[in-house]
C-alpha positions, 0 to 999 in steps of 0.5 A: 597414909599416916598424915592425910590431914597434914598433907592436905593442909600443907597443899591448901596453905602453900599459896596463902603462905606466899601471900602472907610473905608478900603482905607482912607489913603489920606491926601487930603480927603475932608469933606463937609457939605451939607445943603438942604433948606426947601421943599414944603412938610411938612416933608421937611419944616425944611430943611436937613443936610448931610456930604460928605466924598470925596477921590480925589485919589479914586474918591469915594464921599459919602453923609451920611444922618442921616435923614432916616426913613421908613413908613414900619418899624415895628410898625411905626404908634404906634411908631410915635404916642408914640414919639418913632420913629426910624431914622437911618444914611444911605449913598448915592452916592453924585451925586445921592443924590444931584440930588434927592434934586435938583429934589425937587427944593431945594437950596443946599449949600456945605461947605468944612471944614478945618480940620487936615488930621488926624481929617478928617480920624477919622471922615470918619472912625466914619461915616463908622462904624456908618452906619453899621446896628448894629450902625445906628439906633437912637431914633429921637427927633425933637429938640435934636436928628435929622439929624442936631444935629448929625452932629453938635455933630460930628464936635464939637467932632472933634474940642475938644468941641470948637464949643459948647463953641463958640455957648454957647451964648443966642439965640435971639429966643426960640425953638417955635420962631425958629420953627414958622419961618418955619411953619408960611407959613400955618396958619392952620399948624402953629396953630395946631403944636403950639397948640400941644406943651407946654412951654418946647419950650418957655424957653430960649435956647443957640445958640447951641440949635438953630442948630436943624435947618440945616440952623442954623448949616450952619450959625454957621459953617460959623462963627466958628474958632477953635484952632488946635493941633499946636495952629494955628487958623483956620476957620472951613469952607474954601469954600462955594458954592451954588451947586443948586439955587432953583427957586420960593421957600419959603423964611424963615424970620429971625423972626416969623411973628405975627399971633394972630391978624389974629387968633383974627379976625378969632375966632371973625368972627366964633363966630359972625356967630354962634351967628347970627344963634343962634339968628335966631333959637331962634326967630322961624326960623325953618331951623336955628336950623338945621343950628346951628347943622351944625355950631357946627360941625365946632368948634367940628372938628376944636378944638375938634379933636386936643384937644382930640389928645392933651389929649391922647398924653400928657398922654399916649406917650413919646412926652415930648413937649405935657405934661402939656399943657395949651391949654387943658383948651381951647380945650379937649375931651369935645370940641369933644362932640360938634360933636354929639350934632351938629348932634343931633340938625341937626336931631332935637333931644331934648336932643341935645337942652338941653345939648348944652348950658350946654356944651358951658357954661362949655367949656367957663368957663374952658377957662376963668379959664386959663386967671387969671392963665396966671398971674402965673409964672408956666403958661408961655406957649406962646399960645396967638394964641390959646386963641384969636382963641378959646375963642371968639367962646365960649364966643359969643355962651355962650352969645347968649344962656344966653341972647337970646336963653333961654329967647326967648324959655321961659327957 
């Protein structure tokens, strides 16, 4: 199981939560924001946020976590594929929760929040009620409804909307840019995730929207001051500590690095390799046709499988960020057909030799159509990386079939 400790902690802490809710009478109640930096696993790349409710008089300290889900939930695979994944808020004993994140070697920062006593009690009561089985579930959205945005909205409520007003300024990055700060560590995963998402994450956003990221929430909490009921100005964060400093971890850059030159080099080299094999095959080197069949599996798998997946999820799921995706001009279910054609060529089937150039010409033409369309305002998706990675492969292979392979074969 992925979260064995969290599940145990949630069970242990549930009765304590009900007890705390019944005993919240102390004006010394503490509310703290916990920010956990990104981890090594893909599911932890964006970090995590939690809220600590602590009562010094009773010694109870609980961490509320809006980031829980289970692989064992009913219809998990179907819901995940359709974009209908259910998350919930759970509660852990704070000491066990912090030790769990420490065991993952992730930096943990704790900010103590300065709220009036009545607001602290109100927030604690809300969390205690929200964690009940009948209230705890919500429909997860990576950008607009996750562990960080839920906490952001709670604290905005406790400051009477002042926090949203404070962060109602244009962001320096789009949602794609913010996402790529965390995904660029892996070229392949960065390309794949960016390939699957449309221009909805390329539109201008506000600083408020940046706080789907826990580290952005931590930053803006630290900068924010508000006016309380008495008219006094108070900083929301009165104290910040680094509870655990991780060693040798990934450092998130302030802006996403540029990847398209690397993609252009990789795409061009892949195309040159295919062109070289095709020229050799056309000039009578018998093993080269089989080698070209093996080569066709590379773009078929690398581009065809994601292209087919994008086609399906953009039509039949609730993943809004995949709809009307320009990258379908570059890779789609037809690209997947390179796999059976490659196998056919490997087995020396005549039909594979006949249909391969036709498919490559068609895929190249479709990709080229996208280039003039990019001049239109509606085609504003940031997909340069996908273009420079896929188009050279198609162009070079089309050129070889047109100028070398067919003439050499007397076509």
